[in-house]
PDB file with SEQRES, HELIX, SHEET and CRYST1 records, atoms N, CA, C and O in Angstrom:
SEQRES   1 A   76  THR VAL THR ALA ALA VAL GLY MET ILE ASP THR LEU TYR          
SEQRES   2 A   76  GLU TRP ILE TRP TRP ASP ARG PHE TRP LEU PRO VAL ASN          
SEQRES   3 A   76  LEU THR TRP ALA ASP LEU GLU ASP ARG ASP GLY ARG VAL          
SEQRES   4 A   76  TYR ALA LYS ALA SER ASP LEU TYR VAL THR LEU PRO TYR          
SEQRES   5 A   76  ALA ILE ALA PHE LEU LEU HIS PRO GLN THR ILE THR LEU          
SEQRES   6 A   76  PRO PRO PRO CYS LEU SER VAL GLY MET ARG PHE                  
HELIX    1 AA1 VAL A    2  ILE A   16  1                                  15    
HELIX    2 AA2 ASP A   19  TRP A   22  1                                   4    
HELIX    3 AA3 TRP A   29  LEU A   32  5                                   4    
HELIX    4 AA4 ALA A   43  VAL A   48  5                                   6    
HELIX    5 AA5 THR A   49  LEU A   58  1                                  10    
HELIX    6 AA6 PRO A   60  THR A   64  1                                   5    
HELIX    7 AA7 PRO A   67  SER A   71  1                                   5    
CRYST1    1.000    1.000    1.000  90.00  90.00  90.00 P 1           1          
ATOM      1  N   THR A   1      17.562 -91.056  48.798  1.00  0.00           N  
ATOM      2  CA  THR A   1      17.265 -90.115  49.803  1.00  0.00           C  
ATOM      3  C   THR A   1      18.353 -90.158  50.866  1.00  0.00           C  
ATOM      4  O   THR A   1      19.532 -90.028  50.537  1.00  0.00           O  
ATOM      5  N   VAL A   2      17.966 -90.346  52.202  1.00  0.00           N  
ATOM      6  CA  VAL A   2      18.907 -90.334  53.190  1.00  0.00           C  
ATOM      7  C   VAL A   2      19.874 -91.564  53.105  1.00  0.00           C  
ATOM      8  O   VAL A   2      21.079 -91.425  53.317  1.00  0.00           O  
ATOM      9  N   THR A   3      19.342 -92.708  52.804  1.00  0.00           N  
ATOM     10  CA  THR A   3      20.225 -93.933  52.645  1.00  0.00           C  
ATOM     11  C   THR A   3      21.153 -93.752  51.449  1.00  0.00           C  
ATOM     12  O   THR A   3      22.305 -94.185  51.485  1.00  0.00           O  
ATOM     13  N   ALA A   4      20.661 -93.121  50.402  1.00  0.00           N  
ATOM     14  CA  ALA A   4      21.482 -92.923  49.198  1.00  0.00           C  
ATOM     15  C   ALA A   4      22.646 -91.957  49.544  1.00  0.00           C  
ATOM     16  O   ALA A   4      23.788 -92.175  49.139  1.00  0.00           O  
ATOM     17  N   ALA A   5      22.333 -90.915  50.283  1.00  0.00           N  
ATOM     18  CA  ALA A   5      23.339 -89.944  50.710  1.00  0.00           C  
ATOM     19  C   ALA A   5      24.382 -90.589  51.598  1.00  0.00           C  
ATOM     20  O   ALA A   5      25.583 -90.368  51.445  1.00  0.00           O  
ATOM     21  N   VAL A   6      23.898 -91.381  52.517  1.00  0.00           N  
ATOM     22  CA  VAL A   6      24.846 -92.128  53.420  1.00  0.00           C  
ATOM     23  C   VAL A   6      25.756 -93.005  52.623  1.00  0.00           C  
ATOM     24  O   VAL A   6      26.963 -93.048  52.860  1.00  0.00           O  
ATOM     25  N   GLY A   7      25.153 -93.745  51.624  1.00  0.00           N  
ATOM     26  CA  GLY A   7      25.949 -94.629  50.781  1.00  0.00           C  
ATOM     27  C   GLY A   7      26.997 -93.794  49.970  1.00  0.00           C  
ATOM     28  O   GLY A   7      28.138 -94.227  49.810  1.00  0.00           O  
ATOM     29  N   MET A   8      26.609 -92.643  49.482  1.00  0.00           N  
ATOM     30  CA  MET A   8      27.575 -91.845  48.791  1.00  0.00           C  
ATOM     31  C   MET A   8      28.729 -91.314  49.690  1.00  0.00           C  
ATOM     32  O   MET A   8      29.883 -91.239  49.270  1.00  0.00           O  
ATOM     33  N   ILE A   9      28.381 -90.969  50.877  1.00  0.00           N  
ATOM     34  CA  ILE A   9      29.380 -90.503  51.853  1.00  0.00           C  
ATOM     35  C   ILE A   9      30.301 -91.634  52.185  1.00  0.00           C  
ATOM     36  O   ILE A   9      31.514 -91.437  52.251  1.00  0.00           O  
ATOM     37  N   ASP A  10      29.772 -92.818  52.399  1.00  0.00           N  
ATOM     38  CA  ASP A  10      30.585 -93.975  52.699  1.00  0.00           C  
ATOM     39  C   ASP A  10      31.506 -94.361  51.587  1.00  0.00           C  
ATOM     40  O   ASP A  10      32.639 -94.775  51.831  1.00  0.00           O  
ATOM     41  N   THR A  11      31.032 -94.233  50.338  1.00  0.00           N  
ATOM     42  CA  THR A  11      31.843 -94.507  49.191  1.00  0.00           C  
ATOM     43  C   THR A  11      32.946 -93.509  49.017  1.00  0.00           C  
ATOM     44  O   THR A  11      34.078 -93.884  48.711  1.00  0.00           O  
ATOM     45  N   LEU A  12      32.634 -92.186  49.213  1.00  0.00           N  
ATOM     46  CA  LEU A  12      33.670 -91.221  49.176  1.00  0.00           C  
ATOM     47  C   LEU A  12      34.690 -91.335  50.269  1.00  0.00           C  
ATOM     48  O   LEU A  12      35.865 -91.055  50.032  1.00  0.00           O  
ATOM     49  N   TYR A  13      34.299 -91.733  51.451  1.00  0.00           N  
ATOM     50  CA  TYR A  13      35.224 -91.975  52.611  1.00  0.00           C  
ATOM     51  C   TYR A  13      36.138 -93.147  52.298  1.00  0.00           C  
ATOM     52  O   TYR A  13      37.326 -93.072  52.610  1.00  0.00           O  
ATOM     53  N   GLU A  14      35.661 -94.196  51.715  1.00  0.00           N  
ATOM     54  CA  GLU A  14      36.434 -95.306  51.343  1.00  0.00           C  
ATOM     55  C   GLU A  14      37.417 -94.976  50.250  1.00  0.00           C  
ATOM     56  O   GLU A  14      38.537 -95.486  50.232  1.00  0.00           O  
ATOM     57  N   TRP A  15      36.996 -94.116  49.334  1.00  0.00           N  
ATOM     58  CA  TRP A  15      37.910 -93.746  48.232  1.00  0.00           C  
ATOM     59  C   TRP A  15      38.989 -92.824  48.697  1.00  0.00           C  
ATOM     60  O   TRP A  15      40.128 -92.918  48.239  1.00  0.00           O  
ATOM     61  N   ILE A  16      38.647 -91.901  49.628  1.00  0.00           N  
ATOM     62  CA  ILE A  16      39.662 -90.973  50.125  1.00  0.00           C  
ATOM     63  C   ILE A  16      40.744 -91.719  50.927  1.00  0.00           C  
ATOM     64  O   ILE A  16      41.925 -91.382  50.837  1.00  0.00           O  
ATOM     65  N   TRP A  17      40.341 -92.726  51.704  1.00  0.00           N  
ATOM     66  CA  TRP A  17      41.344 -93.459  52.521  1.00  0.00           C  
ATOM     67  C   TRP A  17      41.746 -94.794  51.912  1.00  0.00           C  
ATOM     68  O   TRP A  17      42.206 -95.694  52.615  1.00  0.00           O  
ATOM     69  N   TRP A  18      41.572 -94.916  50.621  1.00  0.00           N  
ATOM     70  CA  TRP A  18      41.964 -96.106  49.877  1.00  0.00           C  
ATOM     71  C   TRP A  18      43.493 -96.199  49.894  1.00  0.00           C  
ATOM     72  O   TRP A  18      44.189 -95.282  49.458  1.00  0.00           O  
ATOM     73  N   ASP A  19      43.998 -97.321  50.404  1.00  0.00           N  
ATOM     74  CA  ASP A  19      45.492 -97.395  50.609  1.00  0.00           C  
ATOM     75  C   ASP A  19      46.241 -97.299  49.343  1.00  0.00           C  
ATOM     76  O   ASP A  19      47.338 -96.740  49.348  1.00  0.00           O  
ATOM     77  N   ARG A  20      45.750 -97.793  48.261  1.00  0.00           N  
ATOM     78  CA  ARG A  20      46.407 -97.727  46.938  1.00  0.00           C  
ATOM     79  C   ARG A  20      46.589 -96.271  46.477  1.00  0.00           C  
ATOM     80  O   ARG A  20      47.487 -95.983  45.687  1.00  0.00           O  
ATOM     81  N   PHE A  21      45.733 -95.343  46.973  1.00  0.00           N  
ATOM     82  CA  PHE A  21      45.886 -93.974  46.571  1.00  0.00           C  
ATOM     83  C   PHE A  21      46.959 -93.240  47.345  1.00  0.00           C  
ATOM     84  O   PHE A  21      47.568 -92.317  46.803  1.00  0.00           O  
ATOM     85  N   TRP A  22      47.215 -93.608  48.581  1.00  0.00           N  
ATOM     86  CA  TRP A  22      48.219 -92.912  49.464  1.00  0.00           C  
ATOM     87  C   TRP A  22      49.468 -93.695  49.633  1.00  0.00           C  
ATOM     88  O   TRP A  22      50.513 -93.065  49.793  1.00  0.00           O  
ATOM     89  N   LEU A  23      49.488 -95.010  49.617  1.00  0.00           N  
ATOM     90  CA  LEU A  23      50.637 -95.886  50.021  1.00  0.00           C  
ATOM     91  C   LEU A  23      51.197 -96.629  48.874  1.00  0.00           C  
ATOM     92  O   LEU A  23      50.495 -96.864  47.890  1.00  0.00           O  
ATOM     93  N   PRO A  24      52.465 -97.021  48.958  1.00  0.00           N  
ATOM     94  CA  PRO A  24      53.014 -97.927  48.002  1.00  0.00           C  
ATOM     95  C   PRO A  24      52.309 -99.246  47.838  1.00  0.00           C  
ATOM     96  O   PRO A  24      51.520 -99.625  48.703  1.00  0.00           O  
ATOM     97  N   VAL A  25      52.554 -99.937  46.800  1.00  0.00           N  
ATOM     98  CA  VAL A  25      51.789-101.183  46.521  1.00  0.00           C  
ATOM     99  C   VAL A  25      51.938-102.174  47.664  1.00  0.00           C  
ATOM    100  O   VAL A  25      50.948-102.805  48.033  1.00  0.00           O  
ATOM    101  N   ASN A  26      53.123-102.345  48.244  1.00  0.00           N  
ATOM    102  CA  ASN A  26      53.334-103.419  49.232  1.00  0.00           C  
ATOM    103  C   ASN A  26      53.059-102.987  50.670  1.00  0.00           C  
ATOM    104  O   ASN A  26      53.546-103.623  51.605  1.00  0.00           O  
ATOM    105  N   LEU A  27      52.264-101.887  50.867  1.00  0.00           N  
ATOM    106  CA  LEU A  27      51.971-101.371  52.213  1.00  0.00           C  
ATOM    107  C   LEU A  27      50.466-101.075  52.357  1.00  0.00           C  
ATOM    108  O   LEU A  27      49.813-100.562  51.448  1.00  0.00           O  
ATOM    109  N   THR A  28      49.969-101.419  53.521  1.00  0.00           N  
ATOM    110  CA  THR A  28      48.505-101.092  53.819  1.00  0.00           C  
ATOM    111  C   THR A  28      48.427-100.273  55.097  1.00  0.00           C  
ATOM    112  O   THR A  28      49.411-100.101  55.816  1.00  0.00           O  
ATOM    113  N   TRP A  29      47.190 -99.760  55.362  1.00  0.00           N  
ATOM    114  CA  TRP A  29      47.058 -98.982  56.612  1.00  0.00           C  
ATOM    115  C   TRP A  29      47.331 -99.828  57.821  1.00  0.00           C  
ATOM    116  O   TRP A  29      47.821 -99.319  58.828  1.00  0.00           O  
ATOM    117  N   ALA A  30      47.026-101.115  57.754  1.00  0.00           N  
ATOM    118  CA  ALA A  30      47.224-101.997  58.926  1.00  0.00           C  
ATOM    119  C   ALA A  30      48.769-102.168  59.245  1.00  0.00           C  
ATOM    120  O   ALA A  30      49.140-102.475  60.378  1.00  0.00           O  
ATOM    121  N   ASP A  31      49.641-101.958  58.212  1.00  0.00           N  
ATOM    122  CA  ASP A  31      51.057-102.054  58.432  1.00  0.00           C  
ATOM    123  C   ASP A  31      51.536-100.786  59.271  1.00  0.00           C  
ATOM    124  O   ASP A  31      52.584-100.855  59.913  1.00  0.00           O  
ATOM    125  N   LEU A  32      50.815 -99.703  59.264  1.00  0.00           N  
ATOM    126  CA  LEU A  32      51.225 -98.527  59.952  1.00  0.00           C  
ATOM    127  C   LEU A  32      50.712 -98.365  61.393  1.00  0.00           C  
ATOM    128  O   LEU A  32      50.849 -97.307  62.007  1.00  0.00           O  
ATOM    129  N   GLU A  33      50.121 -99.449  61.905  1.00  0.00           N  
ATOM    130  CA  GLU A  33      49.698 -99.448  63.274  1.00  0.00           C  
ATOM    131  C   GLU A  33      50.943 -99.695  64.237  1.00  0.00           C  
ATOM    132  O   GLU A  33      51.855-100.453  63.905  1.00  0.00           O  
ATOM    133  N   ASP A  34      50.928 -99.039  65.396  1.00  0.00           N  
ATOM    134  CA  ASP A  34      51.983 -99.151  66.375  1.00  0.00           C  
ATOM    135  C   ASP A  34      52.043-100.589  66.906  1.00  0.00           C  
ATOM    136  O   ASP A  34      51.043-101.091  67.418  1.00  0.00           O  
ATOM    137  N   ARG A  35      53.134-101.224  66.799  1.00  0.00           N  
ATOM    138  CA  ARG A  35      53.322-102.544  67.361  1.00  0.00           C  
ATOM    139  C   ARG A  35      54.806-102.914  67.345  1.00  0.00           C  
ATOM    140  O   ARG A  35      55.554-102.301  66.583  1.00  0.00           O  
ATOM    141  N   ASP A  36      55.263-103.848  68.114  1.00  0.00           N  
ATOM    142  CA  ASP A  36      56.581-104.415  68.119  1.00  0.00           C  
ATOM    143  C   ASP A  36      57.626-103.326  68.452  1.00  0.00           C  
ATOM    144  O   ASP A  36      58.773-103.382  68.007  1.00  0.00           O  
ATOM    145  N   GLY A  37      57.198-102.367  69.223  1.00  0.00           N  
ATOM    146  CA  GLY A  37      58.173-101.270  69.610  1.00  0.00           C  
ATOM    147  C   GLY A  37      58.262-100.160  68.580  1.00  0.00           C  
ATOM    148  O   GLY A  37      58.926 -99.151  68.817  1.00  0.00           O  
ATOM    149  N   ARG A  38      57.604-100.327  67.440  1.00  0.00           N  
ATOM    150  CA  ARG A  38      57.596 -99.296  66.364  1.00  0.00           C  
ATOM    151  C   ARG A  38      56.450 -98.311  66.583  1.00  0.00           C  
ATOM    152  O   ARG A  38      55.300 -98.732  66.701  1.00  0.00           O  
ATOM    153  N   VAL A  39      56.730 -97.050  66.637  1.00  0.00           N  
ATOM    154  CA  VAL A  39      55.698 -95.975  66.799  1.00  0.00           C  
ATOM    155  C   VAL A  39      55.695 -95.135  65.489  1.00  0.00           C  
ATOM    156  O   VAL A  39      56.737 -94.623  65.078  1.00  0.00           O  
ATOM    157  N   TYR A  40      54.526 -95.004  64.851  1.00  0.00           N  
ATOM    158  CA  TYR A  40      54.490 -94.249  63.666  1.00  0.00           C  
ATOM    159  C   TYR A  40      53.823 -92.883  63.965  1.00  0.00           C  
ATOM    160  O   TYR A  40      53.108 -92.740  64.957  1.00  0.00           O  
ATOM    161  N   ALA A  41      54.056 -91.947  63.146  1.00  0.00           N  
ATOM    162  CA  ALA A  41      53.409 -90.624  63.252  1.00  0.00           C  
ATOM    163  C   ALA A  41      51.909 -90.752  63.101  1.00  0.00           C  
ATOM    164  O   ALA A  41      51.409 -91.597  62.359  1.00  0.00           O  
ATOM    165  N   LYS A  42      51.217 -89.917  63.802  1.00  0.00           N  
ATOM    166  CA  LYS A  42      49.739 -89.872  63.746  1.00  0.00           C  
ATOM    167  C   LYS A  42      49.337 -88.514  63.287  1.00  0.00           C  
ATOM    168  O   LYS A  42      50.112 -87.563  63.391  1.00  0.00           O  
ATOM    169  N   ALA A  43      48.111 -88.397  62.768  1.00  0.00           N  
ATOM    170  CA  ALA A  43      47.583 -87.138  62.284  1.00  0.00           C  
ATOM    171  C   ALA A  43      47.472 -86.139  63.503  1.00  0.00           C  
ATOM    172  O   ALA A  43      47.579 -84.928  63.311  1.00  0.00           O  
ATOM    173  N   SER A  44      47.270 -86.637  64.689  1.00  0.00           N  
ATOM    174  CA  SER A  44      47.167 -85.779  65.851  1.00  0.00           C  
ATOM    175  C   SER A  44      48.526 -85.106  66.167  1.00  0.00           C  
ATOM    176  O   SER A  44      48.546 -84.132  66.919  1.00  0.00           O  
ATOM    177  N   ASP A  45      49.608 -85.572  65.643  1.00  0.00           N  
ATOM    178  CA  ASP A  45      50.864 -84.937  65.840  1.00  0.00           C  
ATOM    179  C   ASP A  45      50.962 -83.534  65.172  1.00  0.00           C  
ATOM    180  O   ASP A  45      51.787 -82.702  65.550  1.00  0.00           O  
ATOM    181  N   LEU A  46      50.135 -83.327  64.225  1.00  0.00           N  
ATOM    182  CA  LEU A  46      50.098 -82.094  63.528  1.00  0.00           C  
ATOM    183  C   LEU A  46      49.493 -80.940  64.250  1.00  0.00           C  
ATOM    184  O   LEU A  46      49.637 -79.788  63.838  1.00  0.00           O  
ATOM    185  N   TYR A  47      48.780 -81.253  65.383  1.00  0.00           N  
ATOM    186  CA  TYR A  47      48.052 -80.255  66.204  1.00  0.00           C  
ATOM    187  C   TYR A  47      49.114 -79.219  66.806  1.00  0.00           C  
ATOM    188  O   TYR A  47      48.773 -78.063  67.053  1.00  0.00           O  
ATOM    189  N   VAL A  48      50.337 -79.651  67.018  1.00  0.00           N  
ATOM    190  CA  VAL A  48      51.343 -78.781  67.540  1.00  0.00           C  
ATOM    191  C   VAL A  48      51.667 -77.647  66.593  1.00  0.00           C  
ATOM    192  O   VAL A  48      52.169 -76.618  67.047  1.00  0.00           O  
ATOM    193  N   THR A  49      51.413 -77.773  65.323  1.00  0.00           N  
ATOM    194  CA  THR A  49      51.788 -76.731  64.356  1.00  0.00           C  
ATOM    195  C   THR A  49      50.759 -75.599  64.419  1.00  0.00           C  
ATOM    196  O   THR A  49      51.108 -74.497  63.998  1.00  0.00           O  
ATOM    197  N   LEU A  50      49.574 -75.760  64.885  1.00  0.00           N  
ATOM    198  CA  LEU A  50      48.589 -74.679  64.865  1.00  0.00           C  
ATOM    199  C   LEU A  50      48.997 -73.557  65.742  1.00  0.00           C  
ATOM    200  O   LEU A  50      48.898 -72.429  65.257  1.00  0.00           O  
ATOM    201  N   PRO A  51      49.458 -73.682  67.000  1.00  0.00           N  
ATOM    202  CA  PRO A  51      49.930 -72.477  67.774  1.00  0.00           C  
ATOM    203  C   PRO A  51      50.998 -71.796  67.071  1.00  0.00           C  
ATOM    204  O   PRO A  51      50.967 -70.566  67.039  1.00  0.00           O  
ATOM    205  N   TYR A  52      51.972 -72.449  66.483  1.00  0.00           N  
ATOM    206  CA  TYR A  52      53.058 -71.842  65.758  1.00  0.00           C  
ATOM    207  C   TYR A  52      52.586 -71.000  64.580  1.00  0.00           C  
ATOM    208  O   TYR A  52      53.060 -69.884  64.366  1.00  0.00           O  
ATOM    209  N   ALA A  53      51.622 -71.567  63.802  1.00  0.00           N  
ATOM    210  CA  ALA A  53      51.009 -70.810  62.723  1.00  0.00           C  
ATOM    211  C   ALA A  53      50.286 -69.592  63.200  1.00  0.00           C  
ATOM    212  O   ALA A  53      50.405 -68.558  62.542  1.00  0.00           O  
ATOM    213  N   ILE A  54      49.551 -69.610  64.275  1.00  0.00           N  
ATOM    214  CA  ILE A  54      48.876 -68.498  64.754  1.00  0.00           C  
ATOM    215  C   ILE A  54      49.882 -67.402  65.293  1.00  0.00           C  
ATOM    216  O   ILE A  54      49.703 -66.203  65.080  1.00  0.00           O  
ATOM    217  N   ALA A  55      50.882 -67.871  65.959  1.00  0.00           N  
ATOM    218  CA  ALA A  55      51.920 -66.950  66.476  1.00  0.00           C  
ATOM    219  C   ALA A  55      52.607 -66.272  65.271  1.00  0.00           C  
ATOM    220  O   ALA A  55      52.888 -65.075  65.332  1.00  0.00           O  
ATOM    221  N   PHE A  56      52.878 -66.999  64.198  1.00  0.00           N  
ATOM    222  CA  PHE A  56      53.583 -66.427  63.052  1.00  0.00           C  
ATOM    223  C   PHE A  56      52.708 -65.409  62.385  1.00  0.00           C  
ATOM    224  O   PHE A  56      53.223 -64.374  61.960  1.00  0.00           O  
ATOM    225  N   LEU A  57      51.347 -65.640  62.257  1.00  0.00           N  
ATOM    226  CA  LEU A  57      50.410 -64.710  61.669  1.00  0.00           C  
ATOM    227  C   LEU A  57      50.305 -63.459  62.520  1.00  0.00           C  
ATOM    228  O   LEU A  57      50.230 -62.350  61.991  1.00  0.00           O  
ATOM    229  N   LEU A  58      50.301 -63.626  63.824  1.00  0.00           N  
ATOM    230  CA  LEU A  58      50.087 -62.441  64.703  1.00  0.00           C  
ATOM    231  C   LEU A  58      51.396 -61.614  64.872  1.00  0.00           C  
ATOM    232  O   LEU A  58      51.345 -60.387  64.946  1.00  0.00           O  
ATOM    233  N   HIS A  59      52.509 -62.268  64.930  1.00  0.00           N  
ATOM    234  CA  HIS A  59      53.821 -61.587  65.174  1.00  0.00           C  
ATOM    235  C   HIS A  59      54.899 -62.076  64.274  1.00  0.00           C  
ATOM    236  O   HIS A  59      55.840 -62.701  64.764  1.00  0.00           O  
ATOM    237  N   PRO A  60      54.838 -61.839  62.996  1.00  0.00           N  
ATOM    238  CA  PRO A  60      55.844 -62.343  62.028  1.00  0.00           C  
ATOM    239  C   PRO A  60      57.242 -61.870  62.358  1.00  0.00           C  
ATOM    240  O   PRO A  60      58.180 -62.637  62.142  1.00  0.00           O  
ATOM    241  N   GLN A  61      57.449 -60.703  62.851  1.00  0.00           N  
ATOM    242  CA  GLN A  61      58.792 -60.202  63.176  1.00  0.00           C  
ATOM    243  C   GLN A  61      59.480 -61.046  64.180  1.00  0.00           C  
ATOM    244  O   GLN A  61      60.649 -61.393  64.007  1.00  0.00           O  
ATOM    245  N   THR A  62      58.786 -61.392  65.239  1.00  0.00           N  
ATOM    246  CA  THR A  62      59.359 -62.157  66.332  1.00  0.00           C  
ATOM    247  C   THR A  62      59.724 -63.511  65.963  1.00  0.00           C  
ATOM    248  O   THR A  62      60.666 -64.063  66.530  1.00  0.00           O  
ATOM    249  N   ILE A  63      58.999 -64.135  64.985  1.00  0.00           N  
ATOM    250  CA  ILE A  63      59.221 -65.466  64.575  1.00  0.00           C  
ATOM    251  C   ILE A  63      60.422 -65.511  63.541  1.00  0.00           C  
ATOM    252  O   ILE A  63      61.279 -66.394  63.582  1.00  0.00           O  
ATOM    253  N   THR A  64      60.411 -64.473  62.599  1.00  0.00           N  
ATOM    254  CA  THR A  64      61.469 -64.567  61.540  1.00  0.00           C  
ATOM    255  C   THR A  64      62.805 -64.086  61.984  1.00  0.00           C  
ATOM    256  O   THR A  64      63.820 -64.390  61.358  1.00  0.00           O  
ATOM    257  N   LEU A  65      62.831 -63.283  63.136  1.00  0.00           N  
ATOM    258  CA  LEU A  65      64.116 -62.803  63.632  1.00  0.00           C  
ATOM    259  C   LEU A  65      64.386 -63.469  65.037  1.00  0.00           C  
ATOM    260  O   LEU A  65      63.978 -62.923  66.062  1.00  0.00           O  
ATOM    261  N   PRO A  66      65.028 -64.567  65.063  1.00  0.00           N  
ATOM    262  CA  PRO A  66      65.293 -65.218  66.322  1.00  0.00           C  
ATOM    263  C   PRO A  66      66.240 -64.362  67.232  1.00  0.00           C  
ATOM    264  O   PRO A  66      66.943 -63.473  66.751  1.00  0.00           O  
ATOM    265  N   PRO A  67      66.229 -64.669  68.571  1.00  0.00           N  
ATOM    266  CA  PRO A  67      67.012 -63.878  69.476  1.00  0.00           C  
ATOM    267  C   PRO A  67      68.504 -63.685  69.076  1.00  0.00           C  
ATOM    268  O   PRO A  67      69.024 -62.594  69.309  1.00  0.00           O  
ATOM    269  N   PRO A  68      69.204 -64.653  68.504  1.00  0.00           N  
ATOM    270  CA  PRO A  68      70.551 -64.381  68.073  1.00  0.00           C  
ATOM    271  C   PRO A  68      70.726 -63.333  67.101  1.00  0.00           C  
ATOM    272  O   PRO A  68      71.726 -62.616  67.147  1.00  0.00           O  
ATOM    273  N   CYS A  69      69.763 -63.175  66.156  1.00  0.00           N  
ATOM    274  CA  CYS A  69      69.766 -62.111  65.131  1.00  0.00           C  
ATOM    275  C   CYS A  69      69.490 -60.751  65.801  1.00  0.00           C  
ATOM    276  O   CYS A  69      70.081 -59.739  65.426  1.00  0.00           O  
ATOM    277  N   LEU A  70      68.628 -60.740  66.751  1.00  0.00           N  
ATOM    278  CA  LEU A  70      68.249 -59.530  67.414  1.00  0.00           C  
ATOM    279  C   LEU A  70      69.478 -59.020  68.305  1.00  0.00           C  
ATOM    280  O   LEU A  70      69.710 -57.821  68.462  1.00  0.00           O  
ATOM    281  N   SER A  71      70.177 -59.958  68.823  1.00  0.00           N  
ATOM    282  CA  SER A  71      71.363 -59.607  69.673  1.00  0.00           C  
ATOM    283  C   SER A  71      72.439 -58.951  68.921  1.00  0.00           C  
ATOM    284  O   SER A  71      73.177 -58.140  69.481  1.00  0.00           O  
ATOM    285  N   VAL A  72      72.571 -59.266  67.645  1.00  0.00           N  
ATOM    286  CA  VAL A  72      73.624 -58.591  66.782  1.00  0.00           C  
ATOM    287  C   VAL A  72      73.122 -57.399  66.098  1.00  0.00           C  
ATOM    288  O   VAL A  72      73.833 -56.826  65.272  1.00  0.00           O  
ATOM    289  N   GLY A  73      71.922 -56.978  66.388  1.00  0.00           N  
ATOM    290  CA  GLY A  73      71.416 -55.721  65.905  1.00  0.00           C  
ATOM    291  C   GLY A  73      70.620 -55.831  64.632  1.00  0.00           C  
ATOM    292  O   GLY A  73      70.339 -54.786  64.043  1.00  0.00           O  
ATOM    293  N   MET A  74      70.240 -56.953  64.163  1.00  0.00           N  
ATOM    294  CA  MET A  74      69.410 -57.043  62.974  1.00  0.00           C  
ATOM    295  C   MET A  74      67.955 -56.584  63.299  1.00  0.00           C  
ATOM    296  O   MET A  74      67.322 -57.013  64.264  1.00  0.00           O  
ATOM    297  N   ARG A  75      67.510 -55.722  62.452  1.00  0.00           N  
ATOM    298  CA  ARG A  75      66.104 -55.158  62.643  1.00  0.00           C  
ATOM    299  C   ARG A  75      65.375 -55.114  61.376  1.00  0.00           C  
ATOM    300  O   ARG A  75      66.006 -55.134  60.319  1.00  0.00           O  
ATOM    301  N   PHE A  76      64.050 -55.054  61.394  1.00  0.00           N  
ATOM    302  CA  PHE A  76      63.214 -54.916  60.208  1.00  0.00           C  
ATOM    303  C   PHE A  76      63.265 -53.490  59.724  1.00  0.00           C  
ATOM    304  O   PHE A  76      62.626 -53.153  58.728  1.00  0.00           O  
TER     305      PHE A  76                                                      
END                                                                             
């Protein structure tokens, strides 16, 4: 019932984030924590791509033709 569903979700979560699935053999998730002056990319770094994706979907001409192209007369 509820405990079985929670157990299945926990198992699925562990399988999705299993380090052997995503990382090389000699690396674990603990190795990718920030320490000793090393800073690794985080999933939250991808949030910056969302505004660019929305802008591209709303105005593809302005994204695909940068200002230097427009200044030399390139048009759609």
